[in-house]
KOLGU-4560 file (N, C-alpha, C; in nm, 3 decimals, padded with zeros to 5 digits):
<recs>
<n_xx: 10.044 n_yy: 17.381 n_zz: 14.472 ca_xx: 10.125 ca_yy: 17.428 ca_zz: 14.360 c_xx: 10.126 c_yy: 17.582 c_zz: 14.365 mol: A seq: 1 type: UNK>
<n_xx: 10.255 n_yy: 17.613 n_zz: 14.374 ca_xx: 10.279 ca_yy: 17.744 ca_zz: 14.401 c_xx: 10.301 c_yy: 17.815 c_zz: 14.266 mol: A seq: 2 type: UNK>
<n_xx: 10.241 n_yy: 17.902 n_zz: 14.214 ca_xx: 10.245 ca_yy: 17.976 ca_zz: 14.064 c_xx: 10.342 c_yy: 18.078 c_zz: 14.068 mol: A seq: 3 type: UNK>
<n_xx: 10.413 n_yy: 18.118 n_zz: 13.984 ca_xx: 10.506 ca_yy: 18.231 ca_zz: 13.979 c_xx: 10.394 c_yy: 18.363 c_zz: 13.917 mol: A seq: 4 type: UNK>
<n_xx: 10.453 n_yy: 18.458 n_zz: 13.968 ca_xx: 10.379 ca_yy: 18.591 ca_zz: 13.908 c_xx: 10.389 c_yy: 18.600 c_zz: 13.773 mol: A seq: 5 type: UNK>
<n_xx: 10.477 n_yy: 18.552 n_zz: 13.712 ca_xx: 10.482 ca_yy: 18.551 ca_zz: 13.569 c_xx: 10.355 c_yy: 18.440 c_zz: 13.532 mol: A seq: 6 type: UNK>
<n_xx: 10.333 n_yy: 18.337 n_zz: 13.550 ca_xx: 10.214 ca_yy: 18.261 ca_zz: 13.549 c_xx: 10.104 c_yy: 18.319 c_zz: 13.567 mol: A seq: 7 type: UNK>
<n_xx: 10.085 n_yy: 18.401 n_zz: 13.689 ca_xx: 09.958 ca_yy: 18.454 ca_zz: 13.746 c_xx: 09.913 c_yy: 18.591 c_zz: 13.613 mol: A seq: 8 type: UNK>
<n_xx: 10.028 n_yy: 18.618 n_zz: 13.565 ca_xx: 10.004 ca_yy: 18.736 ca_zz: 13.495 c_xx: 09.978 c_yy: 18.699 c_zz: 13.372 mol: A seq: 9 type: UNK>
<n_xx: 10.033 n_yy: 18.582 n_zz: 13.339 ca_xx: 09.970 ca_yy: 18.501 ca_zz: 13.210 c_xx: 09.804 c_yy: 18.483 c_zz: 13.183 mol: A seq: 10 type: UNK>
<n_xx: 09.797 n_yy: 18.406 n_zz: 13.303 ca_xx: 09.661 ca_yy: 18.368 ca_zz: 13.338 c_xx: 09.531 c_yy: 18.493 c_zz: 13.306 mol: A seq: 11 type: UNK>
<n_xx: 09.592 n_yy: 18.607 n_zz: 13.386 ca_xx: 09.512 ca_yy: 18.712 ca_zz: 13.386 c_xx: 09.517 c_yy: 18.764 c_zz: 13.230 mol: A seq: 12 type: UNK>
<n_xx: 09.620 n_yy: 18.754 n_zz: 13.167 ca_xx: 09.607 ca_yy: 18.808 ca_zz: 13.051 c_xx: 09.535 c_yy: 18.723 c_zz: 12.956 mol: A seq: 13 type: UNK>
<n_xx: 09.523 n_yy: 18.589 n_zz: 12.962 ca_xx: 09.453 ca_yy: 18.524 ca_zz: 12.880 c_xx: 09.279 c_yy: 18.502 c_zz: 12.938 mol: A seq: 14 type: UNK>
<n_xx: 09.247 n_yy: 18.552 n_zz: 13.038 ca_xx: 09.123 ca_yy: 18.579 ca_zz: 13.102 c_xx: 09.056 c_yy: 18.728 c_zz: 13.077 mol: A seq: 15 type: UNK>
<n_xx: 09.169 n_yy: 18.816 n_zz: 12.998 ca_xx: 09.151 ca_yy: 18.953 ca_zz: 12.983 c_xx: 09.127 c_yy: 19.004 c_zz: 13.089 mol: A seq: 16 type: UNK>
<n_xx: 09.216 n_yy: 18.990 n_zz: 13.197 ca_xx: 09.179 ca_yy: 19.106 ca_zz: 13.317 c_xx: 09.337 c_yy: 19.133 c_zz: 13.351 mol: A seq: 17 type: UNK>
<n_xx: 09.292 n_yy: 19.303 n_zz: 13.387 ca_xx: 09.362 ca_yy: 19.373 ca_zz: 13.409 c_xx: 09.402 c_yy: 19.404 c_zz: 13.604 mol: A seq: 18 type: UNK>
<n_xx: 09.496 n_yy: 19.311 n_zz: 13.624 ca_xx: 09.518 ca_yy: 19.319 ca_zz: 13.781 c_xx: 09.607 c_yy: 19.375 c_zz: 13.826 mol: A seq: 19 type: UNK>
<n_xx: 09.588 n_yy: 19.468 n_zz: 13.934 ca_xx: 09.683 ca_yy: 19.572 ca_zz: 13.990 c_xx: 09.798 c_yy: 19.449 c_zz: 14.056 mol: A seq: 20 type: UNK>
<n_xx: 09.897 n_yy: 19.518 n_zz: 14.137 ca_xx: 10.016 ca_yy: 19.446 ca_zz: 14.174 c_xx: 09.953 c_yy: 19.340 c_zz: 14.321 mol: A seq: 21 type: UNK>
<n_xx: 09.877 n_yy: 19.451 n_zz: 14.401 ca_xx: 09.791 ca_yy: 19.368 ca_zz: 14.499 c_xx: 09.701 c_yy: 19.267 c_zz: 14.467 mol: A seq: 22 type: UNK>
<n_xx: 09.609 n_yy: 19.275 n_zz: 14.363 ca_xx: 09.537 ca_yy: 19.197 ca_zz: 14.318 c_xx: 09.611 c_yy: 19.045 c_zz: 14.246 mol: A seq: 23 type: UNK>
<n_xx: 09.733 n_yy: 19.083 n_zz: 14.217 ca_xx: 09.789 ca_yy: 18.953 ca_zz: 14.167 c_xx: 09.860 c_yy: 18.876 c_zz: 14.283 mol: A seq: 24 type: UNK>
<n_xx: 09.885 n_yy: 18.920 n_zz: 14.377 ca_xx: 09.928 ca_yy: 18.846 ca_zz: 14.493 c_xx: 09.808 c_yy: 18.789 c_zz: 14.557 mol: A seq: 25 type: UNK>
<n_xx: 09.705 n_yy: 18.875 n_zz: 14.590 ca_xx: 09.565 ca_yy: 18.784 ca_zz: 14.636 c_xx: 09.527 c_yy: 18.669 c_zz: 14.540 mol: A seq: 26 type: UNK>
<n_xx: 09.496 n_yy: 18.699 n_zz: 14.448 ca_xx: 09.431 ca_yy: 18.581 ca_zz: 14.358 c_xx: 09.550 c_yy: 18.495 c_zz: 14.304 mol: A seq: 27 type: UNK>
<n_xx: 09.670 n_yy: 18.527 n_zz: 14.270 ca_xx: 09.789 ca_yy: 18.423 ca_zz: 14.282 c_xx: 09.813 c_yy: 18.336 c_zz: 14.380 mol: A seq: 28 type: UNK>
<n_xx: 09.774 n_yy: 18.371 n_zz: 14.511 ca_xx: 09.760 ca_yy: 18.277 ca_zz: 14.617 c_xx: 09.631 c_yy: 18.209 c_zz: 14.631 mol: A seq: 29 type: UNK>
<n_xx: 09.534 n_yy: 18.277 n_zz: 14.572 ca_xx: 09.412 ca_yy: 18.180 ca_zz: 14.596 c_xx: 09.417 c_yy: 18.089 c_zz: 14.491 mol: A seq: 30 type: UNK>
<n_xx: 09.464 n_yy: 18.113 n_zz: 14.379 ca_xx: 09.464 ca_yy: 18.024 ca_zz: 14.261 c_xx: 09.578 c_yy: 17.900 c_zz: 14.324 mol: A seq: 31 type: UNK>
<n_xx: 09.681 n_yy: 17.962 n_zz: 14.346 ca_xx: 09.785 ca_yy: 17.833 ca_zz: 14.385 c_xx: 09.705 c_yy: 17.739 c_zz: 14.459 mol: A seq: 32 type: UNK>
<n_xx: 09.623 n_yy: 17.789 n_zz: 14.600 ca_xx: 09.544 ca_yy: 17.724 ca_zz: 14.655 c_xx: 09.453 c_yy: 17.637 c_zz: 14.603 mol: A seq: 33 type: UNK>
<n_xx: 09.389 n_yy: 17.643 n_zz: 14.511 ca_xx: 09.279 ca_yy: 17.583 ca_zz: 14.436 c_xx: 09.384 c_yy: 17.486 c_zz: 14.362 mol: A seq: 34 type: UNK>
<n_xx: 09.469 n_yy: 17.509 n_zz: 14.297 ca_xx: 09.555 ca_yy: 17.404 ca_zz: 14.219 c_xx: 09.601 c_yy: 17.293 c_zz: 14.318 mol: A seq: 35 type: UNK>
<n_xx: 09.650 n_yy: 17.339 n_zz: 14.426 ca_xx: 09.712 ca_yy: 17.260 ca_zz: 14.542 c_xx: 09.608 c_yy: 17.155 c_zz: 14.615 mol: A seq: 36 type: UNK>
<n_xx: 09.458 n_yy: 17.220 n_zz: 14.617 ca_xx: 09.378 ca_yy: 17.107 ca_zz: 14.617 c_xx: 09.330 c_yy: 17.004 c_zz: 14.513 mol: A seq: 37 type: UNK>
<n_xx: 09.338 n_yy: 17.046 n_zz: 14.405 ca_xx: 09.350 ca_yy: 16.958 ca_zz: 14.301 c_xx: 09.431 c_yy: 16.872 c_zz: 14.301 mol: A seq: 38 type: UNK>
<n_xx: 09.567 n_yy: 16.895 n_zz: 14.327 ca_xx: 09.656 ca_yy: 16.795 ca_zz: 14.343 c_xx: 09.653 c_yy: 16.694 c_zz: 14.449 mol: A seq: 39 type: UNK>
<n_xx: 09.580 n_yy: 16.753 n_zz: 14.550 ca_xx: 09.533 ca_yy: 16.644 ca_zz: 14.660 c_xx: 09.408 c_yy: 16.537 c_zz: 14.609 mol: A seq: 40 type: UNK>
<n_xx: 09.325 n_yy: 16.615 n_zz: 14.533 ca_xx: 09.247 ca_yy: 16.524 ca_zz: 14.485 c_xx: 09.306 c_yy: 16.400 c_zz: 14.356 mol: A seq: 41 type: UNK>
<n_xx: 09.416 n_yy: 16.464 n_zz: 14.293 ca_xx: 09.473 ca_yy: 16.351 ca_zz: 14.200 c_xx: 09.520 c_yy: 16.204 c_zz: 14.316 mol: A seq: 42 type: UNK>
<n_xx: 09.573 n_yy: 16.258 n_zz: 14.446 ca_xx: 09.639 ca_yy: 16.146 ca_zz: 14.509 c_xx: 09.505 c_yy: 16.028 c_zz: 14.538 mol: A seq: 43 type: UNK>
<n_xx: 09.386 n_yy: 16.065 n_zz: 14.515 ca_xx: 09.266 ca_yy: 15.951 ca_zz: 14.591 c_xx: 09.279 c_yy: 15.858 c_zz: 14.483 mol: A seq: 44 type: UNK>
<n_xx: 09.251 n_yy: 15.733 n_zz: 14.517 ca_xx: 09.255 ca_yy: 15.603 ca_zz: 14.457 c_xx: 09.113 c_yy: 15.607 c_zz: 14.357 mol: A seq: 45 type: UNK>
<n_xx: 09.108 n_yy: 15.582 n_zz: 14.281 ca_xx: 08.966 ca_yy: 15.588 ca_zz: 14.209 c_xx: 08.988 c_yy: 15.470 c_zz: 14.142 mol: A seq: 46 type: UNK>
<n_xx: 09.054 n_yy: 15.380 n_zz: 14.111 ca_xx: 09.044 ca_yy: 15.255 ca_zz: 14.037 c_xx: 08.888 c_yy: 15.176 c_zz: 14.071 mol: A seq: 47 type: UNK>
<n_xx: 08.813 n_yy: 15.136 n_zz: 13.970 ca_xx: 08.723 ca_yy: 15.051 ca_zz: 14.023 c_xx: 08.596 c_yy: 15.170 c_zz: 14.071 mol: A seq: 48 type: UNK>
<n_xx: 08.608 n_yy: 15.292 n_zz: 14.042 ca_xx: 08.489 ca_yy: 15.373 ca_zz: 14.087 c_xx: 08.440 c_yy: 15.403 c_zz: 13.970 mol: A seq: 49 type: UNK>
<n_xx: 08.296 n_yy: 15.370 n_zz: 13.955 ca_xx: 08.223 ca_yy: 15.421 ca_zz: 13.820 c_xx: 08.225 c_yy: 15.585 c_zz: 13.823 mol: A seq: 50 type: UNK>
<n_xx: 08.250 n_yy: 15.642 n_zz: 13.682 ca_xx: 08.221 ca_yy: 15.792 ca_zz: 13.665 c_xx: 08.046 c_yy: 15.820 c_zz: 13.676 mol: A seq: 51 type: UNK>
<n_xx: 08.045 n_yy: 15.933 n_zz: 13.735 ca_xx: 07.912 ca_yy: 15.981 ca_zz: 13.770 c_xx: 07.893 c_yy: 16.131 c_zz: 13.723 mol: A seq: 52 type: UNK>
<n_xx: 07.784 n_yy: 16.149 n_zz: 13.666 ca_xx: 07.746 ca_yy: 16.300 ca_zz: 13.643 c_xx: 07.670 c_yy: 16.368 c_zz: 13.728 mol: A seq: 53 type: UNK>
<n_xx: 07.596 n_yy: 16.292 n_zz: 13.804 ca_xx: 07.537 ca_yy: 16.336 ca_zz: 13.913 c_xx: 07.515 c_yy: 16.217 c_zz: 14.016 mol: A seq: 54 type: UNK>
<n_xx: 07.467 n_yy: 16.256 n_zz: 14.165 ca_xx: 07.434 ca_yy: 16.144 ca_zz: 14.243 c_xx: 07.353 c_yy: 16.146 c_zz: 14.343 mol: A seq: 55 type: UNK>
<n_xx: 07.220 n_yy: 16.221 n_zz: 14.295 ca_xx: 07.116 ca_yy: 16.225 ca_zz: 14.339 c_xx: 07.012 c_yy: 16.124 c_zz: 14.304 mol: A seq: 56 type: UNK>
<n_xx: 07.028 n_yy: 16.065 n_zz: 14.195 ca_xx: 06.955 ca_yy: 15.969 ca_zz: 14.173 c_xx: 06.842 c_yy: 15.984 c_zz: 14.079 mol: A seq: 57 type: UNK>
<n_xx: 06.831 n_yy: 16.145 n_zz: 14.058 ca_xx: 06.728 ca_yy: 16.184 ca_zz: 13.971 c_xx: 06.748 c_yy: 16.159 c_zz: 13.819 mol: A seq: 58 type: UNK>
<n_xx: 06.608 n_yy: 16.132 n_zz: 13.740 ca_xx: 06.649 ca_yy: 16.114 ca_zz: 13.592 c_xx: 06.531 c_yy: 16.188 c_zz: 13.525 mol: A seq: 59 type: UNK>
<n_xx: 06.587 n_yy: 16.225 n_zz: 13.407 ca_xx: 06.469 ca_yy: 16.292 ca_zz: 13.310 c_xx: 06.370 c_yy: 16.192 c_zz: 13.299 mol: A seq: 60 type: UNK>
<n_xx: 06.242 n_yy: 16.262 n_zz: 13.285 ca_xx: 06.121 ca_yy: 16.217 ca_zz: 13.294 c_xx: 06.065 c_yy: 16.268 c_zz: 13.144 mol: A seq: 61 type: UNK>
<n_xx: 06.068 n_yy: 16.200 n_zz: 13.043 ca_xx: 05.992 ca_yy: 16.229 ca_zz: 12.898 c_xx: 05.889 c_yy: 16.131 c_zz: 12.852 mol: A seq: 62 type: UNK>
<n_xx: 05.781 n_yy: 16.248 n_zz: 12.815 ca_xx: 05.678 ca_yy: 16.156 ca_zz: 12.788 c_xx: 05.683 c_yy: 16.148 c_zz: 12.615 mol: A seq: 63 type: UNK>
<n_xx: 05.584 n_yy: 16.022 n_zz: 12.626 ca_xx: 05.619 ca_yy: 15.956 ca_zz: 12.480 c_xx: 05.541 c_yy: 16.065 c_zz: 12.394 mol: A seq: 64 type: UNK>
<n_xx: 05.628 n_yy: 16.079 n_zz: 12.264 ca_xx: 05.548 ca_yy: 16.169 ca_zz: 12.189 c_xx: 05.431 c_yy: 16.068 c_zz: 12.104 mol: A seq: 65 type: UNK>
<n_xx: 05.332 n_yy: 16.129 n_zz: 12.110 ca_xx: 05.192 ca_yy: 16.065 ca_zz: 12.071 c_xx: 05.132 c_yy: 16.171 c_zz: 11.913 mol: A seq: 66 type: UNK>
<n_xx: 05.113 n_yy: 16.108 n_zz: 11.821 ca_xx: 05.041 ca_yy: 16.173 ca_zz: 11.717 c_xx: 04.876 c_yy: 16.137 c_zz: 11.710 mol: A seq: 67 type: UNK>
<n_xx: 04.837 n_yy: 16.263 n_zz: 11.707 ca_xx: 04.706 ca_yy: 16.259 ca_zz: 11.714 c_xx: 04.643 c_yy: 16.301 c_zz: 11.584 mol: A seq: 68 type: UNK>
<n_xx: 04.561 n_yy: 16.242 n_zz: 11.510 ca_xx: 04.487 ca_yy: 16.268 ca_zz: 11.376 c_xx: 04.365 c_yy: 16.330 c_zz: 11.418 mol: A seq: 69 type: UNK>
<n_xx: 04.365 n_yy: 16.475 n_zz: 11.350 ca_xx: 04.252 ca_yy: 16.547 ca_zz: 11.383 c_xx: 04.133 c_yy: 16.524 c_zz: 11.271 mol: A seq: 70 type: UNK>
<n_xx: 04.013 n_yy: 16.531 n_zz: 11.286 ca_xx: 03.956 ca_yy: 16.578 ca_zz: 11.187 c_xx: 03.947 c_yy: 16.708 c_zz: 11.112 mol: A seq: 71 type: UNK>
<n_xx: 03.932 n_yy: 16.727 n_zz: 10.981 ca_xx: 03.954 ca_yy: 16.844 ca_zz: 10.891 c_xx: 03.863 c_yy: 16.972 c_zz: 10.995 mol: A seq: 72 type: UNK>
<n_xx: 03.785 n_yy: 16.930 n_zz: 11.044 ca_xx: 03.694 ca_yy: 17.043 ca_zz: 11.118 c_xx: 03.754 c_yy: 17.078 c_zz: 11.248 mol: A seq: 73 type: UNK>
<n_xx: 03.825 n_yy: 16.970 n_zz: 11.324 ca_xx: 03.871 ca_yy: 16.988 ca_zz: 11.440 c_xx: 04.016 c_yy: 17.081 c_zz: 11.415 mol: A seq: 74 type: UNK>
<n_xx: 04.076 n_yy: 17.058 n_zz: 11.335 ca_xx: 04.189 ca_yy: 17.129 ca_zz: 11.276 c_xx: 04.149 c_yy: 17.290 c_zz: 11.235 mol: A seq: 75 type: UNK>
<n_xx: 04.040 n_yy: 17.285 n_zz: 11.128 ca_xx: 04.022 ca_yy: 17.435 ca_zz: 11.097 c_xx: 03.978 c_yy: 17.515 c_zz: 11.229 mol: A seq: 76 type: UNK>
<n_xx: 03.891 n_yy: 17.456 n_zz: 11.289 ca_xx: 03.860 ca_yy: 17.525 ca_zz: 11.457 c_xx: 03.987 c_yy: 17.563 c_zz: 11.508 mol: A seq: 77 type: UNK>
<n_xx: 04.047 n_yy: 17.481 n_zz: 11.533 ca_xx: 04.182 ca_yy: 17.518 ca_zz: 11.591 c_xx: 04.280 c_yy: 17.657 c_zz: 11.545 mol: A seq: 78 type: UNK>
<n_xx: 04.287 n_yy: 17.619 n_zz: 11.415 ca_xx: 04.367 ca_yy: 17.724 ca_zz: 11.327 c_xx: 04.293 c_yy: 17.852 c_zz: 11.334 mol: A seq: 79 type: UNK>
<n_xx: 04.159 n_yy: 17.869 n_zz: 11.342 ca_xx: 04.075 ca_yy: 17.997 ca_zz: 11.352 c_xx: 04.117 c_yy: 18.072 c_zz: 11.479 mol: A seq: 80 type: UNK>
<n_xx: 04.152 n_yy: 17.981 n_zz: 11.581 ca_xx: 04.152 ca_yy: 18.056 ca_zz: 11.706 c_xx: 04.306 c_yy: 18.101 c_zz: 11.708 mol: A seq: 81 type: UNK>
<n_xx: 04.388 n_yy: 18.046 n_zz: 11.669 ca_xx: 04.546 ca_yy: 18.111 ca_zz: 11.665 c_xx: 04.557 c_yy: 18.268 c_zz: 11.567 mol: A seq: 82 type: UNK>
<n_xx: 04.641 n_yy: 18.335 n_zz: 11.657 ca_xx: 04.646 ca_yy: 18.471 ca_zz: 11.638 c_xx: 04.726 c_yy: 18.515 c_zz: 11.494 mol: A seq: 83 type: UNK>
<n_xx: 04.807 n_yy: 18.396 n_zz: 11.470 ca_xx: 04.876 ca_yy: 18.417 ca_zz: 11.342 c_xx: 04.920 c_yy: 18.270 c_zz: 11.246 mol: A seq: 84 type: UNK>
<n_xx: 04.876 n_yy: 18.244 n_zz: 11.137 ca_xx: 04.896 ca_yy: 18.132 ca_zz: 11.074 c_xx: 05.003 c_yy: 18.117 c_zz: 10.967 mol: A seq: 85 type: UNK>
<n_xx: 05.054 n_yy: 18.031 n_zz: 10.948 ca_xx: 05.173 ca_yy: 18.030 ca_zz: 10.830 c_xx: 05.183 c_yy: 17.918 c_zz: 10.760 mol: A seq: 86 type: UNK>
<n_xx: 05.135 n_yy: 17.876 n_zz: 10.648 ca_xx: 05.177 ca_yy: 17.727 ca_zz: 10.582 c_xx: 05.087 c_yy: 17.633 c_zz: 10.661 mol: A seq: 87 type: UNK>
<n_xx: 04.948 n_yy: 17.667 n_zz: 10.699 ca_xx: 04.832 ca_yy: 17.598 ca_zz: 10.764 c_xx: 04.898 c_yy: 17.551 c_zz: 10.897 mol: A seq: 88 type: UNK>
<n_xx: 05.004 n_yy: 17.641 n_zz: 10.953 ca_xx: 05.018 ca_yy: 17.611 ca_zz: 11.117 c_xx: 05.050 c_yy: 17.725 c_zz: 11.196 mol: A seq: 89 type: UNK>
<n_xx: 05.030 n_yy: 17.701 n_zz: 11.323 ca_xx: 05.021 ca_yy: 17.828 ca_zz: 11.402 c_xx: 05.157 c_yy: 17.879 c_zz: 11.408 mol: A seq: 90 type: UNK>
<n_xx: 05.168 n_yy: 17.981 n_zz: 11.395 ca_xx: 05.304 ca_yy: 18.056 ca_zz: 11.391 c_xx: 05.329 c_yy: 18.129 c_zz: 11.529 mol: A seq: 91 type: UNK>
<n_xx: 05.431 n_yy: 18.131 n_zz: 11.595 ca_xx: 05.475 ca_yy: 18.185 ca_zz: 11.750 c_xx: 05.566 c_yy: 18.245 c_zz: 11.719 mol: A seq: 92 type: UNK>
<n_xx: 05.606 n_yy: 18.315 n_zz: 11.834 ca_xx: 05.754 ca_yy: 18.397 ca_zz: 11.818 c_xx: 05.835 c_yy: 18.291 c_zz: 11.864 mol: A seq: 93 type: UNK>
<n_xx: 05.977 n_yy: 18.322 n_zz: 11.811 ca_xx: 06.068 ca_yy: 18.222 ca_zz: 11.861 c_xx: 06.107 c_yy: 18.234 c_zz: 12.011 mol: A seq: 94 type: UNK>
<n_xx: 06.137 n_yy: 18.135 n_zz: 12.049 ca_xx: 06.193 ca_yy: 18.112 ca_zz: 12.231 c_xx: 06.324 c_yy: 18.093 c_zz: 12.185 mol: A seq: 95 type: UNK>
<n_xx: 06.408 n_yy: 18.194 n_zz: 12.248 ca_xx: 06.543 ca_yy: 18.145 ca_zz: 12.260 c_xx: 06.597 c_yy: 18.188 c_zz: 12.401 mol: A seq: 96 type: UNK>
<n_xx: 06.684 n_yy: 18.069 n_zz: 12.437 ca_xx: 06.719 ca_yy: 18.116 ca_zz: 12.591 c_xx: 06.889 c_yy: 18.105 c_zz: 12.589 mol: A seq: 97 type: UNK>
</recs>
């Protein structure tokens, strides 16, 4: 699929990219080649093929949550070792990723 220079400028604008004329030519031809490859993939007969998210066979391994009831003295001993406590619970720094 061959993109026009106008299309490439529009895509660059959407991506907030400021491209020189040389970059427009270079990236335009690369993007056209990628879209051409996608067109090739559309020609493949996928009727009867199950959609897959991954093909390695790996699965998530989860441990079952188990509630353990502690005696009051055990709870007290554990909380005494915590650097900070709030509402009878161990307070930790938030973890954001």
